[in-house]
C-alpha positions as CSV (number, residue, x, y, z in Angstrom):
1,M,-70.8,42.0,287.9
2,T,-67.8,43.1,285.7
3,T,-68.4,45.6,283.3
4,A,-67.5,42.8,280.5
5,N,-70.0,40.6,281.9
6,A,-72.6,42.8,281.6
7,Y,-72.6,42.1,277.9
8,P,-73.4,39.3,275.8
9,T,-70.3,37.6,275.3
10,N,-70.2,37.6,271.3
11,Q,-70.1,41.1,271.4
12,T,-66.3,42.9,271.3
13,I,-67.6,46.4,271.3
14,Y,-68.6,48.1,274.3
15,T,-68.6,51.2,274.0
16,L,-69.2,54.0,270.9
17,G,-67.0,57.5,271.0
18,I,-69.5,60.3,269.4
19,L,-67.9,63.3,268.3
20,G,-70.0,65.9,269.5
21,G,-72.6,65.6,272.0
22,G,-75.9,67.7,270.4
23,Q,-79.1,66.3,270.3
24,L,-78.1,63.9,267.4
25,G,-75.6,62.5,269.5
26,M,-77.8,62.3,272.4
27,M,-80.5,60.1,270.0
28,L,-78.0,57.8,268.9
29,A,-77.3,57.0,272.4
30,E,-80.7,56.7,273.4
31,A,-80.9,53.9,270.6
32,A,-77.5,52.7,271.6
33,L,-78.3,52.0,275.1
34,P,-81.5,48.5,274.6
35,L,-78.8,47.4,272.6
36,G,-76.0,47.0,275.2
37,Y,-73.7,49.6,274.1
38,R,-72.5,52.8,276.3
39,C,-71.6,55.8,274.5
40,V,-68.9,58.4,275.4
41,F,-68.8,61.9,273.6
42,L,-65.9,64.7,272.3
43,E,-67.7,68.1,273.0
44,D,-66.6,71.0,274.5
45,A,-69.7,72.1,275.9
46,P,-69.9,69.6,279.2
47,N,-73.8,69.9,280.2
48,C,-74.8,69.3,276.0
49,P,-77.8,67.4,275.4
50,A,-75.7,63.7,275.1
51,S,-74.5,64.5,279.0
52,L,-77.3,63.0,280.0
53,Y,-76.2,59.6,278.5
54,G,-72.8,59.5,278.9
55,E,-69.2,60.8,279.9
56,V,-68.1,64.2,278.0
57,F,-64.3,64.9,276.8
58,T,-63.8,67.9,275.6
59,S,-61.4,68.5,273.0
60,E,-58.4,69.3,275.4
61,Q,-59.3,65.2,276.5
62,L,-58.7,64.0,273.1
63,E,-56.2,61.2,274.3
64,D,-58.4,60.1,277.1
65,F,-61.7,60.3,274.9
66,I,-59.8,57.8,272.5
67,A,-58.8,55.4,275.1
68,A,-62.1,54.9,276.3
69,A,-64.0,53.9,273.2
70,D,-64.1,50.8,270.6
71,V,-65.5,52.4,267.7
72,F,-65.9,56.1,266.7
73,T,-69.0,57.8,264.8
74,L,-70.0,61.4,264.5
75,E,-73.1,63.6,264.4
76,F,-71.4,66.6,263.1
77,E,-70.7,66.6,259.4
78,N,-68.0,69.7,260.1
79,T,-66.0,67.7,262.5
80,P,-62.4,68.3,262.0
81,I,-61.1,66.2,259.4
82,D,-57.8,65.5,261.3
83,T,-59.6,64.2,264.2
84,V,-61.7,61.6,262.2
85,T,-58.2,60.6,259.9
86,R,-56.6,60.0,263.1
87,L,-59.4,57.9,264.2
88,Q,-59.2,56.2,261.0
89,Q,-55.7,55.3,260.8
90,L,-56.3,53.9,264.5
91,S,-59.1,51.6,263.0
92,D,-56.4,50.7,260.2
93,N,-53.4,49.8,262.7
94,G,-55.8,47.4,264.6
95,K,-55.8,49.6,267.7
96,K,-59.8,50.3,267.3
97,Q,-62.5,49.1,265.8
98,G,-63.4,51.7,263.8
99,M,-64.3,55.2,262.2
100,F,-67.4,55.3,260.5
101,P,-68.1,57.2,258.2
102,P,-64.8,57.3,256.6
103,P,-63.0,60.6,256.1
104,L,-63.3,61.1,252.6
105,A,-67.3,61.4,253.2
106,L,-66.9,64.5,255.7
107,E,-64.4,65.5,253.2
108,V,-66.9,65.9,250.6
109,A,-69.7,67.5,252.4
110,Q,-67.8,70.1,253.4
111,D,-67.1,71.9,250.4
112,R,-69.9,72.1,247.9
113,L,-68.6,72.2,244.7
114,R,-66.6,69.1,245.5
115,E,-69.8,67.7,246.5
116,K,-71.5,69.0,243.7
117,T,-68.6,67.8,241.4
118,L,-68.8,64.4,242.7
119,F,-72.4,64.1,242.0
120,N,-71.8,64.9,238.6
121,Q,-69.3,62.6,238.1
122,L,-71.8,59.9,239.4
123,N,-74.3,60.9,237.0
124,I,-76.6,62.5,239.9
125,Q,-78.3,65.7,238.4
126,T,-77.7,69.0,240.2
127,V,-78.7,72.3,239.0
128,P,-75.7,74.1,237.3
129,F,-73.3,75.9,239.4
130,Q,-70.2,77.4,238.9
131,S,-66.7,77.9,241.6
132,V,-66.6,82.0,242.2
133,N,-63.1,83.5,243.2
134,S,-63.8,87.2,242.5
135,K,-66.2,89.7,242.0
136,Q,-65.2,89.6,238.4
137,E,-65.9,85.6,238.6
138,L,-69.5,86.6,239.9
139,Y,-70.5,88.7,237.4
140,V,-69.5,85.8,234.7
141,A,-71.0,83.2,236.9
142,C,-74.5,85.4,236.5
143,A,-74.3,86.3,233.2
144,E,-73.7,82.0,232.0
145,L,-76.5,80.9,234.6
146,G,-78.9,83.9,234.8
147,L,-80.6,85.3,237.7
148,P,-81.4,84.5,239.9
149,L,-79.2,82.5,241.3
150,V,-77.6,81.3,244.8
151,L,-74.2,82.3,245.7
152,K,-73.0,80.2,248.8
153,T,-69.3,79.5,250.6
154,S,-68.6,76.4,249.5
155,R,-67.6,75.7,253.4
156,G,-69.5,76.0,256.0
157,G,-72.7,77.4,256.8
158,Y,-75.9,76.0,257.9
159,D,-79.7,76.5,258.3
160,G,-79.6,79.1,255.9
161,K,-76.4,80.9,256.7
162,G,-73.8,81.8,254.0
163,Q,-75.9,82.7,251.6
164,F,-77.4,85.1,249.5
165,V,-79.9,85.3,246.6
166,I,-79.0,87.7,243.4
167,K,-81.9,88.8,242.1
168,T,-80.9,91.3,239.8
169,D,-77.5,92.6,238.9
170,A,-78.3,95.3,241.2
171,D,-77.8,92.6,243.8
172,I,-74.3,91.4,242.9
173,D,-72.0,94.1,244.9
174,Q,-73.5,93.6,247.9
175,A,-73.5,89.9,247.5
176,W,-70.0,89.9,247.1
177,Y,-70.0,92.5,249.9
178,E,-71.4,89.9,252.5
179,L,-69.7,86.7,251.3
180,G,-66.7,87.5,249.7
181,D,-64.5,87.0,252.7
182,A,-65.0,83.6,252.5
183,V,-62.6,83.3,249.6
184,T,-59.5,84.9,251.4
185,G,-60.3,83.5,254.8
186,K,-61.0,86.9,256.6
187,G,-64.1,86.9,259.2
188,N,-66.0,84.1,260.4
189,L,-67.6,82.8,257.5
190,T,-65.9,79.9,257.1
191,P,-62.9,78.2,258.6
192,T,-60.3,78.2,255.8
193,P,-59.8,79.9,252.4
194,A,-62.5,78.7,249.9
195,P,-64.4,79.4,246.6
196,L,-67.9,80.6,246.6
197,I,-70.3,78.3,244.7
198,A,-72.7,80.3,242.2
199,E,-75.7,77.5,242.1
200,G,-78.6,78.2,238.8
201,F,-82.1,79.2,240.4
202,I,-84.3,76.5,239.7
203,N,-88.2,76.4,240.0
204,F,-89.1,73.8,242.2
205,S,-92.5,72.4,243.2
206,R,-91.1,71.0,246.7
207,E,-87.8,69.7,248.5
208,V,-87.5,65.9,249.7
209,S,-84.8,64.2,251.2
210,I,-84.5,60.4,251.2
211,I,-82.5,58.8,254.3
212,A,-80.2,55.3,254.0
213,T,-77.9,53.3,255.9
214,R,-75.1,50.9,254.7
215,A,-73.5,48.4,256.8
216,Q,-70.0,46.9,257.1
217,D,-70.7,44.0,254.6
218,G,-72.0,46.6,252.0
219,S,-75.9,46.0,252.0
220,I,-78.0,49.0,252.3
221,R,-81.5,49.9,254.1
222,C,-83.7,52.8,252.5
223,Y,-86.4,55.1,254.5
224,D,-88.9,56.7,252.4
225,L,-88.9,59.9,250.6
226,V,-90.3,62.5,253.0
227,E,-90.9,66.0,252.2
228,N,-89.3,68.8,254.0
229,H,-90.7,72.4,254.3
230,H,-88.0,75.2,255.6
231,H,-88.4,78.6,257.2
232,N,-86.1,81.3,257.5
233,G,-83.7,78.3,255.9
234,I,-84.6,75.9,259.1
235,L,-86.1,72.8,258.5
236,A,-90.2,72.9,259.7
237,T,-91.2,69.8,259.6
238,S,-91.3,66.4,257.5
239,H,-94.2,64.5,256.2
240,A,-93.3,61.1,256.0
241,P,-93.8,59.4,253.8
242,A,-93.6,62.3,250.8
243,V,-97.2,61.7,249.4
244,G,-97.2,61.0,245.4
245,T,-93.5,60.5,245.2
246,S,-93.3,56.4,244.6
247,H,-92.3,57.4,241.0
248,L,-89.3,59.3,242.3
249,L,-88.0,56.9,244.6
250,P,-86.1,54.6,242.7
251,T,-84.7,57.3,241.5
252,A,-83.5,58.7,244.7
253,K,-82.7,55.3,246.3
254,A,-79.9,54.7,243.4
255,A,-78.7,58.4,243.9
256,I,-77.7,57.6,247.7
257,E,-77.0,54.3,247.0
258,T,-74.2,55.0,244.2
259,L,-73.1,57.7,246.9
260,M,-72.3,55.5,249.6
261,T,-71.0,52.4,247.7
262,H,-68.6,55.2,246.3
263,L,-67.5,56.3,249.0
264,D,-67.3,53.2,251.1
265,Y,-69.3,54.7,254.3
266,V,-71.1,53.3,257.1
267,G,-73.7,54.1,258.9
268,T,-76.6,56.1,258.3
269,M,-76.9,59.3,255.7
270,A,-79.0,61.9,254.0
271,L,-79.5,63.3,250.7
272,E,-81.4,66.3,249.9
273,L,-83.7,66.9,246.6
274,F,-85.5,69.0,245.0
275,V,-88.5,68.1,242.9
276,T,-88.6,69.6,239.8
277,K,-89.6,69.5,235.9
278,D,-87.4,68.4,232.9
279,A,-88.1,70.3,229.4
280,N,-90.8,67.3,228.8
281,D,-92.8,68.9,231.9
282,K,-91.8,65.4,233.7
283,D,-91.2,65.3,237.2
284,I,-87.0,64.9,238.4
285,I,-85.1,65.2,241.1
286,L,-81.7,67.5,241.7
287,A,-79.5,66.2,244.3
288,N,-78.7,69.4,247.3
289,E,-76.8,68.2,249.4
290,I,-75.8,64.8,251.8
291,A,-75.4,64.9,255.2
292,P,-73.4,61.8,256.4
293,R,-74.6,61.2,259.9
294,V,-78.6,60.9,260.7
295,H,-80.4,63.7,259.5
296,N,-83.1,66.4,261.0
297,S,-86.0,65.2,258.7
298,G,-85.1,61.4,259.6
299,H,-86.6,62.1,263.4
300,W,-89.6,61.1,262.4
301,S,-88.5,57.3,261.9
302,I,-88.1,57.2,266.3
303,E,-91.9,56.2,266.2
304,G,-92.7,56.2,262.4
305,A,-90.3,53.5,261.0
306,V,-89.8,49.7,262.0
307,T,-86.4,50.7,262.9
308,S,-85.1,54.6,263.7
309,Q,-82.5,55.7,261.5
310,F,-80.7,56.0,264.4
311,E,-81.0,52.6,265.1
312,N,-79.5,51.6,261.9
313,H,-76.7,53.9,262.7
314,I,-75.6,52.0,265.9
315,R,-76.5,48.5,264.1
316,A,-73.9,49.9,261.3
317,V,-71.2,51.2,263.3
318,V,-70.8,47.8,265.6
319,G,-71.0,45.6,262.9
320,L,-75.0,44.6,263.7
321,P,-77.4,43.8,260.7
322,L,-79.7,46.4,259.7
323,G,-83.4,46.7,260.7
324,D,-86.4,47.4,258.6
325,T,-87.0,50.8,257.2
326,D,-90.7,50.2,256.3
327,N,-93.0,53.3,257.7
328,V,-95.0,52.1,260.1
329,Y,-97.8,55.4,260.2
330,P,-97.5,58.1,258.0
331,S,-96.5,60.9,260.4
332,I,-95.2,64.5,260.5
333,M,-92.0,65.7,262.3
334,V,-92.3,69.2,263.9
335,N,-89.2,71.0,264.7
336,V,-90.0,73.4,268.1
337,L,-87.4,76.4,267.9
338,G,-86.6,79.3,270.9
339,N,-89.3,78.3,273.6
340,Y,-91.1,75.3,274.4
341,P,-94.3,74.9,274.6
342,S,-96.4,73.4,276.8
343,L,-96.4,69.2,278.1
344,I,-99.7,69.1,278.7
345,E,-101.2,71.1,275.8
346,V,-98.8,68.7,273.1
347,L,-99.5,65.2,274.6
348,A,-102.8,66.0,274.6
349,I,-103.1,65.9,271.1
350,D,-104.0,62.3,269.6
351,G,-100.5,60.5,268.3
352,A,-98.2,63.2,269.6
353,H,-94.9,62.1,270.6
354,Y,-92.1,64.9,272.2
355,H,-88.7,64.6,272.1
356,T,-86.8,67.2,274.8
357,Y,-83.1,67.9,273.4
358,H,-82.7,69.4,277.3
359,K,-81.7,73.0,275.7
360,Q,-81.8,76.3,276.8
361,E,-84.4,78.5,275.4
362,R,-82.8,81.0,272.5
363,D,-84.4,82.6,269.3
364,D,-84.4,80.3,266.6
365,R,-82.8,77.5,268.4
366,K,-83.8,73.7,268.1
367,I,-85.0,72.3,271.2
368,A,-87.0,69.8,270.5
369,H,-89.4,68.2,268.5
370,I,-92.4,66.1,267.6
371,T,-93.8,63.7,265.5
372,L,-97.6,63.3,265.0
373,M,-98.4,60.0,264.5
374,P,-102.3,59.6,264.9
375,N,-103.4,55.6,264.6
376,D,-106.1,57.4,262.2
377,V,-104.3,58.8,259.2
378,T,-107.1,60.9,258.4
379,N,-106.5,62.7,261.9
380,L,-102.6,63.3,260.6
381,E,-103.4,66.8,259.6
382,P,-106.0,67.7,261.8
383,A,-103.2,67.3,264.4
384,L,-100.8,69.5,262.9
385,E,-103.3,72.1,262.8
386,Q,-103.6,71.5,266.7
387,L,-100.2,72.1,267.3
388,V,-99.5,74.9,265.9
389,R,-101.6,76.6,267.5
390,V,-100.1,75.7,271.1
391,L,-96.2,76.2,269.6
392,P,-94.6,79.6,270.5
393,N,-92.9,79.7,267.3
394,K,-95.2,78.9,264.5
395,M,-92.1,78.9,262.1
396,G,-95.0,80.5,259.5
397,L,-97.3,77.1,260.0
398,D,-99.9,79.4,260.9
399,T,-100.6,81.0,257.1
């Protein structure tokens, strides 16, 4: 049997090219295989997690990677814009089937100033913010926005890196010392020189996120809001759905749908949000940032939703109808950081689903996740307590 004959006769896309080969690429490939699609990856680490599911090409083999795939997507928002733009041009010229998401989405997501400016232009509320290009401008921002505030690099940085919380005037010089080089491009803070962004500090009750997928025909499917808990800037758990947020869901859905439509987005996107109070003590949500890809806070959907974020992303990229995003059961996703737990002890917990990323152990490295989804929802929190007891890295969950 030839390769072509192995696919349905109405299927014109056989191979997806994924920019990046980490665990997100791996889980995208896992979702693609049952639909009849194979994947190849552009990744400079040959033994990356995704290598279990397809051929890996290094950046020096870009031409071979392009030749091997029919349509392209990505797993990492800091993918070089030049590469994404080139793949989009190949698609526009009819030489490939498409590049999803489009370069514009990455250009926005890679620049926090541009991102928050776009949010406000689209009437999506954010914390107050200012651009900072010098120590003097930092002093002005502190005076106008008030303290405390968060100073961040506008480009680069993730999982809590590239930011400094300024609590008093005495912290300003230290904040500039640690992050100021980003403005000139010195050091390793950012890939290119860029202003810093000063963000007003808010008292928020919780962090939530919404994930949605937009198809090539413009239709959009949204998942429920989930509540996220972080430890040292790294996502520890996601609770799906976020309890008591039904009144916030319409606003969150409107925000992500507006963003996706504006960007002509195709694929899965996450929008991270803060829940806080307005002047009338009413719950509101403030947009923090987008992730133009499948997202850690959506890993629960593999077992917990009718159609996972990964499958819906694949469906969007290859032009298939999107699947139902409803929750099957409430669930909690827990990241495994640094060291692997005992698989026997994890799977002894009712409703535990284990996903390893096949990575070497390293401090604070995401190496697996576990989704808890017991048949009886009253057992959900007890299951989390059981899991925490067997995790080598408790991530503050035992306090």
